[in-house]
C-alpha positions in Angstrom: 0.3 0.0 -0.4 1.2 3.4 -0.3 1.3 6.4 2.0 -1.1 8.3 0.4 -3.7 5.0 1.0 -2.8 5.0 4.7 -3.2 8.5 5.2 -6.5 7.9 3.6 -7.3 4.9 5.9 -6.3 6.7 8.6 -8.7 9.4 8.0 -11.4 7.6 7.8 -10.7 6.1 10.7 -10.0 9.1 12.5 -13.2 10.4 11.1 -15.9 7.4 12.2 -14.0 7.4 15.6 -14.6 11.0 16.0 -18.4 10.6 14.8 -18.8 7.5 17.2 -17.2 9.5 20.3 -19.8 12.8 19.8 -22.6 10.1 19.5 -21.5 8.7 22.6 -21.0 11.5 24.4 -25.0 13.2 23.1 -26.3 9.7 24.5 -25.1 9.8 27.7 -26.3 14.3 28.1 -29.3 13.2 27.0 -29.7 10.3 29.2 -28.2 12.1 32.0 -31.1 14.8 31.0 -33.3 12.0 31.3 -32.1 10.6 35.0 -30.9 13.6 37.0 -32.2 16.6 35.5 -35.7 16.6 35.1 -36.1 14.6 38.5 -34.3 17.9 40.3 -35.8 20.0 38.4 -39.1 18.3 39.1 -38.4 18.1 42.9 -37.7 21.3 42.8 -40.8 22.5 41.5 -42.9 20.8 43.7 -41.4 22.6 46.6 -42.2 25.9 45.0 -45.6 24.8 44.5 -46.2 24.0 47.7 -44.5 27.1 49.2 -46.9 29.0 46.8 -49.9 27.1 47.7 -48.9 28.2 51.6 -48.3 31.7 50.5 -52.0 31.5 49.3 -53.4 29.8 51.8 -51.8 32.2 54.5 -53.4 35.8 52.3 -56.8 34.0 52.7 -56.5 33.2 56.3 -55.0 36.9 56.8 -57.9 38.0 54.5 -61.0 37.0 57.2 -62.9 40.4 57.4 -60.5 42.1 55.3 -60.0 42.6 51.3 -57.9 39.9 50.0 -54.7 41.1 48.5 -53.1 39.0 45.6 -49.4 39.0 44.7 -47.5 38.3 41.7 -45.7 34.9 41.8 -42.8 33.6 39.7 -44.2 31.8 36.8 -42.9 28.4 36.3 -39.8 27.8 33.7 -42.2 25.4 31.2 -40.4 26.5 27.7 -36.8 24.7 29.8 -39.1 21.7 30.4 -39.9 21.1 27.3 -36.3 21.7 25.8 -35.4 18.7 28.3 -37.8 16.6 27.6 -37.2 17.6 23.7 -33.4 16.2 24.2 -34.7 13.4 26.7 -37.4 11.9 24.5 -35.7 9.0 23.7 -34.3 7.8 26.7 -38.1 8.6 28.5 -40.8 6.0 29.1 -44.1 7.2 27.0 -45.9 7.7 30.2 -43.1 9.6 31.7 -43.5 11.8 28.0 -47.7 12.0 29.1 -46.9 12.9 32.9 -44.3 15.5 31.7 -47.3 17.1 29.6 -49.2 16.9 31.9 -47.0 18.6 34.6 -46.0 21.8 32.1 -49.9 21.8 31.0 -50.8 22.4 34.9 -47.7 24.5 35.7 -49.2 26.5 32.6 -53.0 26.5 34.1 -51.9 27.4 37.7 -49.5 30.4 36.2 -52.8 31.4 34.5 -54.4 31.9 37.3 -52.4 33.9 38.9 -52.2 36.3 36.4 -56.3 35.8 36.4 -55.9 36.7 40.2 -54.1 39.8 39.7 -56.0 41.1 36.7 -59.6 40.9 39.1 -57.2 42.2 42.0 -57.1 45.8 39.9 -60.6 45.3 38.4 -62.7 44.5 42.1 -62.2 43.3 45.3 -63.9 40.2 47.8 -64.6 36.7 46.8 -64.4 37.2 42.9 -60.4 37.7 43.9 -60.2 35.0 46.3 -62.0 32.2 44.1 -59.3 33.1 41.9 -56.4 32.5 44.3 -58.5 30.0 45.2 -58.1 28.2 41.6 -54.9 28.8 41.3 -54.0 26.9 45.3 -55.9 23.7 43.4 -53.5 24.1 40.5 -50.7 24.3 42.9 -51.4 21.6 44.5 -52.4 19.1 41.2 -48.6 20.3 40.0 -47.7 18.5 43.4 -50.2 15.7 43.3 -48.8 14.7 39.6 -44.8 15.7 39.6 -45.7 13.0 42.8 -47.4 10.5 40.4 -44.2 10.4 38.8 -42.0 9.8 40.9 -44.3 7.1 41.7 -44.7 5.7 38.8 -40.8 5.6 37.9 -40.2 4.0 41.5 -43.3 1.1 40.4 -45.1 1.8 42.9 
């Protein structure tokens, strides 16, 4: 074999090796997103939903006999969940994908309920605003329950 042929063979083998290395690196990175990143984010947001719900309950309790004051809450980062799920898609079971879609929908509904409560509080007071806060609180409870169900299904319960 000539030196040129050896160089060509070496270049082809190097290219194949590089492609395999990139494929493996991407596979590992996306697997880590499915097994570490998504569960960590869910734990954080489950705690946040619980704390946000407790804040609403405190405000409702404090409003007994006084006007309810709605407060703006930090929104859930739904877009980053969608990106994580997209990147880790092949490493998630179909049931997990469905559960994550339900979780992000409930998060969006809780955020929308908060926005609606704030909008109503600018227009009126009383039970209308309190009902909006209770709707938000119910959706936050749903977020918490859906995240718990996600972890139970991962453990096979």
